[in-house]
N, C-alpha and C positions, 0 to 999 in steps of 0.2 A: 505426386499427386496423379494419376493419371485417368483420363475416360470422365472426367469430372461434369456437374449438372453447374453453372453458374447460375445463381438468383439473387437478383437485386431486391432489397425489399425485403427481406426473410424474416426479418424480427416479429411477424406477426401476420393476420388474419392469412389470405392467400397466398404469400411466400411460404411464411412458416409448414402452411400446411403443405402447400407442395415439395419442401426440402423434408418431411418427417415421412413422405410417401414412398420417394427417391432412396432415404436413408433406410428406411422398412424393405427395401427390396435389394439393399445393397450395394445401392451406386454411390458414388463417392459425391458428395455435396461441397461445393466452396459458395458461399452466401455473403451479402453484404448488408450492413443495419446502420441504420443512422444514431437511434436512443438505444441503450441498453434497457432490455428486459429480461423474462424470464426466460421466454423461449430461446433466446440467445444463448443462455447458459444450457439448458434441454437440447440445442442441436448441437454443440459442441460436446457435449456430455456422450453423443451419440457417437460421433466421430468426426462431423461437420469441421469444417477449417470458416472461420469469422473474419472478415475485417468492417471496424466500424469506421464508415466513410459516410462524408457530410458534402453530397453530389452539389450543394452550393456554397462549397469554399474549393476553392482554384488547389489550393496546397493540398486539403485531404485527399482528394480525389486524382491528382497527380501522384502521391505518394502510393497510392491504392492500385495507379495502373504498372508503375515502376515495379511493386512488390508482386504483383499478380504472376507475371510470367517467371519468379523466380519459386513458386511454391507450386507450382501445377504444369506439368509438362503436354497434358492435352486434355483436350474439352469435346466431353460429345453435344453438350448446349448450351446454350445461352438464352435465360427467361430474362427478359427487361420487365419486373413487376416493381419496382422503385416508382412512387407516384405521391405525388400533392394533389389536393382537389378542394378547390377553392373557387368560390362563386364571383360574380363581377361586382358585387357590393364590396367584397371584401378588399378585392386590389382596388374600388376606389379609395376606400381608406388605409391599403398600404399599398403602395404602388410597387416596392421591390415584388412583390408575391408576382409579378407579371415576369421579372426576369426569373425569378425560382422557378417558376413553370417550364421556363424554356431550357432552362439547365436540366431539369432532371428529367424533363420526357425529351429532349433532344439533344441536346449535347453532351450532357454525360452518356448517353447509349451509344452516341457518336465517337465517342472518344473511345468506348471499353469497344466496341466492336473493331475499332482496328486493331487495339491490342490485342485481341481474342481472335483473330483469323487463323493468325501462324498456328496456335491452338487450335481452335477448330480441325485444321488443315492437317493435323499430327494425326487426328481420331484413326483409331481402327476401323471405324463403323465404315458401313459403305457411304451412308450419308453423315454431316453434323446440321446441328439446326440452331437457328436464332429465332425465337417466338418474342414478339412485341406484345405485353398487356396493355392494350387500347380501351375505349368503350364505346358500345354499339351506337349509343347517339351521336358519337359525330358524324354518321350519314346525315341524320337527321337535323342535327343541330338544335339549339335550347336557347330560349332568350336569357336564362341568367346564368350562362357558362360558355360564355364566347371565346372567353380566354385558353379555359383551360381545354374547352374541344378542340380549339386551334392549334393549341400544343400537342395534342394528344392525333391531329390528322398529320402534324409534322413530323412526328415518328412513325406512322404509317407511310409516309411517304417514301423517309427515310429505307423503311426496312423495304419495300417493294423494291428500290432503285437497286439498294446494294444485293438483292435478289436475282437481279437481274447479271451484277457484278461478278458476283461469286457463287454464279450455276459452273458445272452440275454438284460439286463437292458440298458445298453449304445452302442449304434452303432455307430461306427467311418466310417467316409468315406473320398475320396478324391474329390477335386472339382478342377478339369485340366483345367482352359482356356486359350484359346489362345487371339488373338484380342480382348481385349474389346471394347476401344475406344481408337481413336487418340490423339495424344500429339497434343498442341496448334501449337507448334512450327515445325511440321511434314509439310514440301514440299508436293504436290499433288503429285510429281514422287515418293515420299517416299510410299505417302498412296497407289496409286497405286501398287508399288512392292510387298506392305505386301498383299493386297486383291490376288492379281496375284498368291499368294502361298497358297491359298486356296480353294479347291473344291466349297463352298460356298461361294462367294466373298464379305461378308459384315461384322462389326463387332458385337461381340456378343450382347455388348452395356450392361449398368447396369440392364435393366429389363430381360436382357437373366439369370444373373447371380443371379438373384432375384428367377426366376421363377426353376432354379437347387437347388438352397436353399430350396426351396418349395417343389419339388420334394424327397429330400433328408431327408428332416425333417419328411414328411407326410407317405415314405415308412416303412411300418413295416418288412421287410426283406433283404432290402439293407444295408449291412453291411460288412467292409475289401473292399469296391469296390471303383475304380476310374472312376470317369464320368467324362470323356474329353469333351470340348466344342469348336466349332469355328474351330480346326487347321484340315486339310485333305488336306496333302499335293496332289497336282495334280500329281506329279512326281511317 
């Protein structure tokens, strides 16, 4: 596989949507997923190459990193989408979740970047890209998500530092969205409260993420940047 897009955590939501859009354009897609879902079968049926990987399992991650270069000759881009979202209260009840945050948001992306760097350099495009999915609230903080946001801040710093090391061939940028879509279980009151936090009271939507990804991939001058979407507090 050549000139592929690697998307981590593409078994659902944002990752799945991005994978579908690239495949619709005829772009080869490689993706990772932790749990098997119907979406995984759908992507594979369209020609995507999928790896079941648990980033919290050292053996599982190592096997993925060893096999990836044997199946892919070059990468046009890497999109670090895999994520876990937990509150500080959940970590208090289950301390191991803190280590999970650091592994998924920092350790795994770091190791994946190192393995993928030679593949990115093999791209025939003028530039290759790494896009790290963060969170708009990293800049402001949140009283209930200090550990989660700290791990995302680490991902942002990692991305910006490697942007300096890997220039000019590989561009690395951070995409930091706010509210993308509501959860099905969100009540009307919860939805209105979330929208009231934003200067533009509407979700970004998966299409909005796709547009931002396209901007970063097509820009010849954006590297070490942080593109925030959808969260601009009125306060």
